[in-house]
C-alpha positions in Angstrom: 127.0 -1.2 62.9 129.6 -2.1 65.3 128.4 -4.5 68.0 130.3 -3.4 71.1 130.8 -6.2 73.9 131.5 -3.3 76.3 127.7 -2.9 76.3 127.2 -6.3 78.1 126.2 -6.3 81.7 128.9 -8.2 83.7 129.0 -9.7 87.0 131.3 -8.4 89.7 131.4 -11.7 91.7 133.7 -14.6 91.4 133.2 -17.4 89.1 130.3 -19.7 89.7 129.2 -17.8 92.9 126.7 -15.6 91.6 124.5 -15.4 88.5 125.1 -12.7 85.9 122.7 -9.9 86.0 119.9 -11.2 83.9 117.7 -8.9 81.9 115.6 -11.4 80.0 114.0 -14.7 80.7 116.0 -17.7 79.7 115.7 -21.5 79.9 117.2 -24.4 78.0 116.9 -27.9 77.2 120.4 -29.2 76.6 121.4 -28.2 80.1 119.2 -26.5 82.8 121.9 -24.5 84.4 121.6 -23.2 87.8 124.2 -21.0 89.4 123.5 -20.4 92.8 124.8 -17.6 95.3 127.3 -18.7 97.9 130.0 -17.3 99.9 133.7 -17.7 98.4 136.0 -20.0 100.3 139.7 -21.3 99.9 138.2 -23.6 97.0 136.6 -20.6 95.1 138.8 -19.6 92.2 140.4 -16.4 91.8 138.8 -13.4 89.8 141.9 -13.0 87.9 140.3 -14.6 84.8 138.7 -11.4 84.1 139.5 -9.6 80.8 138.8 -6.0 79.6 135.4 -6.1 77.8 135.9 -2.6 76.1 138.8 -3.7 74.3 136.8 -6.4 72.3 134.7 -5.7 69.4 132.6 -7.8 67.2 132.7 -6.7 63.5 130.8 -9.2 61.5 128.4 -8.9 58.6 124.8 -8.8 59.4 121.8 -9.8 57.3 118.4 -8.3 58.1 114.8 -9.1 57.6 112.9 -6.2 56.1 115.5 -3.9 57.2 113.9 -4.3 61.0 116.4 -6.4 62.7 119.9 -7.7 62.1 121.3 -11.2 63.1 125.0 -11.6 63.1 127.1 -14.8 63.1 130.0 -14.1 65.7 132.1 -17.0 65.8 132.8 -20.5 64.8 134.8 -22.7 67.1 136.0 -26.1 66.2 138.0 -27.2 69.1 136.1 -30.5 69.9 137.3 -33.9 69.0 133.6 -35.0 68.6 130.2 -33.7 67.9 129.1 -31.1 70.4 126.4 -32.8 72.7 125.5 -30.2 75.2 126.0 -26.6 76.5 125.7 -24.9 79.9 126.1 -21.3 81.3 128.6 -21.3 84.1 129.1 -18.1 85.7 131.2 -16.1 83.7 132.1 -19.1 81.5 130.2 -21.3 79.0 130.9 -25.0 78.9 130.5 -27.1 75.9 130.9 -30.8 75.7 131.2 -33.6 73.1 130.8 -37.2 72.4 134.6 -37.2 72.0 134.5 -37.4 76.0 136.2 -33.5 76.1 134.6 -30.8 78.0 135.8 -27.1 77.0 135.5 -24.0 79.0 135.3 -20.6 77.2 135.3 -17.3 78.5 132.7 -15.0 77.8 132.1 -12.8 75.8 135.2 -13.4 73.5 134.9 -16.9 73.6 138.8 -17.5 74.4 139.5 -21.0 75.3 140.1 -21.2 79.0 140.7 -24.8 79.9 139.6 -28.4 79.0 138.8 -31.4 81.3 136.8 -34.6 81.4 138.9 -36.6 78.8 138.5 -40.3 78.9 135.5 -40.5 81.2 132.9 -41.6 78.7 130.9 -39.6 76.1 129.3 -36.6 77.5 125.6 -36.5 77.0 124.5 -33.6 79.4 125.9 -31.1 82.1 124.8 -28.7 84.4 126.2 -26.2 87.1 125.2 -25.0 90.6 127.3 -23.3 93.1 130.9 -24.3 92.6 130.2 -27.8 91.4 129.5 -29.2 87.7 127.6 -32.2 87.1 128.2 -34.1 83.8 126.2 -37.2 82.7 128.0 -39.9 80.4 127.4 -42.6 78.1 128.8 -45.1 80.6 125.8 -44.5 83.0 127.7 -42.4 85.6 127.5 -38.9 86.6 130.9 -37.1 87.6 131.0 -34.2 89.9 133.7 -31.5 89.3 134.6 -28.8 91.8 136.0 -25.5 90.9 139.0 -24.8 92.8 142.0 -22.4 92.8 144.2 -25.3 94.7 144.0 -27.4 91.7 146.1 -27.0 88.5 143.0 -27.9 86.7 140.6 -25.6 87.9 137.7 -28.1 87.2 138.6 -30.8 89.7 136.8 -34.4 89.7 135.7 -34.8 93.3 133.3 -37.8 92.9 131.1 -40.2 90.8 127.6 -41.1 91.4 126.3 -43.4 92.6 129.2 -42.5 95.4 131.2 -45.4 96.8 129.5 -44.7 100.2 126.0 -45.1 98.5 127.0 -48.2 96.8 128.5 -49.9 99.9 125.5 -49.0 101.7 123.2 -50.9 99.6 125.0 -53.7 97.8 124.5 -56.2 100.5 120.6 -56.2 100.6 118.9 -58.0 97.8 116.0 -55.7 98.2 118.2 -53.0 96.6 118.6 -54.7 93.5 116.0 -54.3 90.5 115.9 -56.2 87.1 117.3 -54.2 84.3 117.2 -56.7 81.5 117.0 -60.5 81.2 119.2 -62.3 83.8 120.8 -59.0 84.8 120.3 -57.1 87.9 121.5 -53.5 89.3 121.2 -51.6 92.4 118.2 -49.3 92.1 120.5 -45.9 92.7 122.6 -47.0 89.5 121.3 -46.4 85.8 121.3 -49.1 83.5 122.0 -47.2 80.3 123.3 -43.7 78.8 122.1 -40.7 81.0 120.8 -38.3 78.7 119.7 -35.2 80.6 120.2 -33.5 83.8 118.4 -30.8 85.5 118.9 -29.0 88.8 116.4 -27.4 91.3 116.2 -26.6 95.0 119.4 -28.6 96.1 118.7 -31.5 94.0 119.9 -32.9 90.7 117.8 -34.9 88.5 119.0 -37.4 86.0 117.0 -38.9 83.0 118.2 -42.0 81.2 117.6 -44.3 78.1 116.9 -46.8 80.9 113.4 -45.0 81.2 114.2 -44.0 84.9 114.3 -40.6 86.5 116.6 -40.4 89.6 117.0 -37.8 91.9 120.1 -37.0 93.8 120.9 -34.7 97.0 123.8 -32.3 96.3 124.8 -31.6 99.9 125.8 -35.2 100.2 125.4 -36.5 96.7 123.2 -39.5 97.8 120.4 -41.0 95.5 117.1 -40.3 97.2 114.7 -41.8 94.8 114.4 -43.7 91.4 111.3 -43.5 89.5 110.0 -45.8 86.7 109.0 -42.6 84.7 108.3 -43.6 81.2 107.8 -46.6 78.6 110.8 -45.5 76.5 114.2 -43.5 76.8 114.0 -40.1 78.6 115.6 -37.4 76.1 115.0 -34.2 78.1 114.4 -32.6 81.7 113.7 -29.3 82.8 112.6 -28.1 86.4 110.6 -25.2 87.3 108.5 -23.8 90.3 108.9 -27.1 92.0 107.8 -29.4 88.9 110.2 -31.4 87.0 109.1 -32.2 83.3 110.5 -35.3 81.5 110.4 -35.7 77.8 110.5 -39.3 76.3 110.8 -41.1 73.3 107.3 -42.6 74.2 105.8 -39.4 73.0 104.8 -37.9 76.4 106.1 -35.3 78.8 105.3 -36.0 82.4 105.2 -33.7 85.3 106.7 -34.6 88.7 106.1 -32.7 91.8 107.3 -33.0 95.4 105.4 -32.1 98.6 107.7 -31.6 101.9 109.5 -34.6 102.5 107.5 -36.9 100.3 108.7 -38.6 97.3 108.0 -37.4 93.8 104.5 -38.1 92.5 103.2 -37.9 88.9 101.1 -34.8 88.6 100.2 -34.4 84.7 100.7 -36.3 81.4 101.2 -34.1 78.3 100.4 -35.9 75.2 102.4 -35.2 72.0 101.7 -36.7 68.7 101.1 -40.4 68.2 104.2 -42.5 67.7 106.3 -39.4 67.7 109.6 -39.3 70.0 109.8 -36.0 72.2 113.4 -35.1 72.0 113.5 -32.0 74.4 111.4 -30.1 76.8 111.5 -26.2 78.1 109.0 -24.3 80.3 108.5 -20.5 80.8 109.8 -18.7 83.9 106.2 -18.6 85.1 105.8 -22.2 84.7 102.3 -21.7 82.7 103.9 -22.8 79.3 105.6 -25.9 78.1 107.0 -26.7 74.9 108.4 -29.9 73.6 110.4 -30.7 70.2 109.2 -33.8 68.3 110.9 -36.1 66.0 108.4 -35.1 63.1 109.7 -31.5 63.1 106.9 -30.2 65.4 107.2 -27.9 68.3 104.3 -28.5 70.5 103.0 -26.2 73.1 101.0 -26.8 76.4 99.3 -24.3 78.6 98.9 -25.4 82.4 96.7 -24.3 85.3 98.1 -22.4 88.2 98.1 -25.6 90.2 100.3 -27.2 87.5 98.1 -30.1 87.6 95.8 -29.5 84.4 97.3 -29.3 81.0 96.1 -28.8 77.3 97.9 -28.7 74.2 97.4 -25.1 72.7 99.8 -25.0 69.8 101.3 -27.4 67.0 104.0 -25.6 64.9 105.5 -27.3 61.9 109.0 -26.0 62.8 111.3 -28.1 60.7 111.3 -30.6 57.9 113.4 -33.2 60.2 113.5 -33.8 63.7 113.7 -31.0 66.5 116.7 -32.0 68.6 116.7 -29.1 71.1 114.8 -25.9 72.1 115.6 -23.1 74.4 113.6 -19.9 75.6 114.9 -16.5 75.8 112.3 -13.9 76.7 109.7 -13.8 73.9 111.9 -15.9 71.7 111.9 -19.8 71.3 114.7 -21.4 69.4 114.6 -24.7 67.9 117.7 -26.6 66.6 117.0 -29.4 64.0 118.5 -32.5 62.3 118.0 -30.4 59.1 121.0 -28.4 60.2 119.0 -25.1 60.8 117.9 -22.8 63.9 114.5 -21.6 63.7 113.6 -18.4 65.4 110.0 -18.1 66.9 108.4 -15.4 68.8 105.9 -16.4 71.6 102.6 -14.9 71.0 99.2 -14.9 73.0 97.8 -18.3 73.9 101.1 -19.9 73.7 101.2 -19.8 69.7 104.4 -19.2 67.9 105.0 -17.0 65.0 108.0 -17.4 62.6 110.7 -14.7 62.9 113.7 -16.2 60.9 115.7 -19.1 60.3 119.6 -19.4 60.9 121.9 -21.6 58.5 125.5 -22.2 59.0 125.9 -25.7 60.8 127.2 -28.5 58.4 125.3 -31.1 60.6 122.3 -31.6 62.7 122.1 -28.9 65.6 122.1 -30.8 68.9 122.1 -28.1 71.8 121.2 -24.5 72.1 122.0 -22.0 75.0 121.0 -18.4 75.2 123.0 -15.9 77.4 120.8 -13.5 79.6 123.6 -10.9 79.1 122.6 -7.8 76.8 124.8 -7.0 74.0 123.7 -3.9 71.8 120.1 -4.3 72.2 120.1 -8.1 71.6 121.8 -11.6 73.3 124.2 -14.1 72.4 122.9 -17.6 71.2 125.1 -20.6 71.3 124.6 -23.7 69.2 126.4 -26.8 69.2 126.3 -29.3 66.3 127.1 -32.8 65.2 129.6 -31.1 62.8 132.0 -30.7 65.9 131.7 -26.9 66.0 130.2 -24.5 68.6 128.8 -21.4 66.9 127.9 -18.0 68.5 125.2 -15.8 67.0 123.9 -12.3 67.9 120.2 -11.9 68.2 118.2 -8.9 68.6 116.1 -8.6 71.8 113.0 -6.9 70.2 111.5 -7.8 66.7 108.9 -5.9 64.7 109.0 -8.0 61.7 106.1 -8.8 59.5 105.3 -11.2 56.8 108.2 -13.2 58.3 107.3 -16.6 56.7 108.6 -15.7 53.2 111.4 -13.6 54.4 113.5 -15.9 56.8 117.0 -15.2 57.1 120.2 -17.2 56.2 123.5 -16.9 58.0 126.3 -18.8 56.6 
């Protein structure tokens, strides 16, 4: 069976200025990408980056489970100089970043390398896109802001670094703006004191989580830091935002829910307790905000069900997903994908009451799977799954949208 890329539903709007037509629910932990509709301006990129989809065809061997469904490895891309650390959908492109400081822009769906940017700016830990801007978080504790502009030779042009110089100069003279970060060392409260590990975007705000245990809130319109929250007792590893609530996952074994009412500051709404002495490395939330899943260092994926006011939560599922730590998870409709230090990707179907049933296992990476991203575009009755690993590769898989598999515990797939 040939998988025709011409079956993809493609957007007819310029890059970054409208979301692709989504036919399945999708959320991700490696990067909570948000692409907002906006009017094109002089800085908006030309639409000449397009290519003819009908001329592209994937012809890859597939492996099936019980003859019911086939999964296909489509591509192995090894252009990064370091381990792939994060992924984000960005209009018609997908962005991948590495610990080698480089960010690569790939055209969908044929994954042709479009451009690179970001070299020399510190190991990239997370990235998100919103409107015509891309935010990247770095090991040097800074956030960099890139603007998509056709007036620049490099389409992704660096326009600012957070905290901005204006924000910094407005606060550095006042001693009350400094906080103790470690013994005999102080920093402005608007500065992160350690690596920024995760980013999320929601309603005109960018959230950053750091190994310094704080959650900071930035306003996109003027790039000003609005809040700094002492959120956890250990490093923050994951962030996701949905329906006005921001969820932070931490090495302290907790997921905390933060909410904001009107012009007030964010406040703690709930604490989701994981396994004792187990780090939570990632967090995702369903589109309706009712289900939250976290990936733990003990190989478990834990699920919580929330009340409609997002205040009361209870653990409803504990699934031993991997033999080693779960490093990343993402949702795509009825499916949950888990990437692990054991080099595999678990495929799970979401059932009633938040339970997960095993559909299959994808093997192929030669190192731990660090990040996952699912595309909402439909391809031949399925969708594309992107995975980044510490083996420096970005891999592309085709996964069917519907599954009627039975007895999957003993019939998991293996793709090489």
